[in-house]
C-alpha positions in Angstrom: 0.0 0.0 0.0 2.9 2.4 0.8 4.5 1.7 -2.6 1.2 2.7 -4.3 1.1 5.9 -2.4 4.7 6.7 -3.4 4.0 5.9 -7.0 0.9 8.2 -7.1 3.0 11.0 -5.5 5.8 10.6 -8.1 3.4 10.6 -11.0 1.7 13.7 -9.8 5.0 15.5 -9.4 6.2 14.6 -12.9 3.0 15.6 -14.6 3.3 19.1 -13.2 7.0 19.4 -14.2 7.7 22.5 -16.4 9.6 20.3 -18.8 6.7 17.9 -19.3 5.3 17.7 -22.8 2.1 19.0 -21.4 3.9 22.1 -20.4 3.8 24.5 -17.5 0.9 26.0 -15.5 1.1 29.8 -15.9 -0.8 32.9 -14.7 -2.4 35.7 -16.7 0.1 38.4 -17.8 3.0 35.9 -17.5 5.2 35.1 -20.5 5.8 31.4 -21.2 7.8 29.6 -23.9 6.6 26.4 -25.6 8.1 23.9 -28.0 6.0 22.5 -30.8 3.4 20.2 -29.4 3.7 21.6 -25.9 0.6 22.9 -24.0 0.5 25.4 -21.2 -2.4 25.6 -18.7 -3.4 29.2 -17.9 -4.8 28.8 -14.4 -6.8 32.0 -13.9 -8.3 31.9 -17.4 -9.2 28.2 -17.2 -7.8 27.5 -20.7 -5.0 25.6 -22.4 -2.8 27.0 -25.1 -0.9 24.6 -27.4 1.9 25.6 -29.8 1.0 23.4 -32.7 3.7 24.3 -35.2 5.1 27.1 -37.5 3.2 27.1 -40.8 5.6 29.4 -42.5 8.7 31.4 -41.8 9.7 34.1 -44.3 11.5 36.4 -41.8 14.6 38.0 -43.2 17.7 36.0 -42.1 19.8 37.7 -39.5 22.9 37.5 -41.8 21.1 39.1 -44.8 19.9 42.5 -46.0 16.2 42.5 -46.9 13.8 45.1 -48.3 11.1 43.7 -46.0 11.2 42.0 -42.6 9.1 39.1 -43.5 6.7 37.1 -41.3 6.5 33.8 -39.5 3.1 32.2 -38.7 2.6 30.3 -35.5 -0.4 28.0 -35.3 -1.8 27.7 -31.7 -4.7 25.6 -30.4 -6.8 27.1 -27.5 -9.0 24.8 -25.4 -11.3 26.3 -22.7 -13.0 24.8 -19.6 -15.9 23.5 -21.7 -13.4 21.6 -23.9 -14.2 23.8 -26.9 -11.2 23.9 -29.2 -10.1 26.4 -31.8 -7.0 26.9 -33.9 -5.5 30.3 -34.5 -2.6 31.8 -36.5 -0.4 34.4 -34.9 2.1 36.5 -36.9 5.5 37.9 -36.1 5.6 40.5 -38.9 2.3 42.2 -38.3 1.5 43.4 -34.7 -2.2 43.6 -35.6 -2.2 39.9 -36.2 0.2 38.9 -33.4 -2.7 38.3 -31.0 -6.2 36.9 -31.0 -9.1 36.9 -28.5 -10.2 33.4 -27.8 -12.1 31.7 -24.9 -12.4 35.1 -23.2 -8.7 35.9 -23.2 -6.2 37.6 -25.4 -3.4 35.2 -26.6 -0.3 37.2 -27.9 2.8 35.9 -29.7 5.7 37.7 -28.1 8.6 36.1 -29.8 9.6 33.2 -32.1 13.1 31.6 -31.9 15.4 30.7 -33.4 15.8 33.6 -35.8 16.6 32.3 -39.3 20.1 32.4 -40.9 20.6 32.0 -44.6 23.3 29.3 -44.1 21.0 26.9 -42.3 17.4 25.7 -42.2 15.4 25.5 -38.9 14.0 22.1 -38.1 10.3 22.2 -37.2 11.1 20.9 -33.7 13.7 23.6 -33.0 11.2 26.5 -32.8 10.2 28.0 -29.5 7.2 30.4 -29.2 7.0 32.9 -26.4 3.4 33.7 -25.6 1.3 35.6 -23.1 -2.3 35.4 -22.1 -4.1 38.5 -20.8 -7.6 39.7 -20.3 -9.1 41.3 -23.4 
């Protein structure tokens, strides 16, 4: 019986780990960074935000000179308390499209790393999106 209790405690601790594929639990107005596939639970808003993937990255490489800055598009999935789910695209190159109101909250893309370089391609799993959830 004692071993079962220990196992339950260990499982509960590892599921709340900030490095878990499920992701961290964050508060409103707190920046958080996710890898593709990771989900953060926004405690006060009662919703989950998942960084699905980058659908396109045409940002100007850091080691190049470009006429335009370009844009990267981050696809996120938002799930509320009622398990309603919606996908949204957030943009790096247009501040008016860097955020969306969903499930009663504003989800904003703050940053996308790594920044592109002309000499190398970025693997889809290497991206990290920094997001923040606020009240609308």
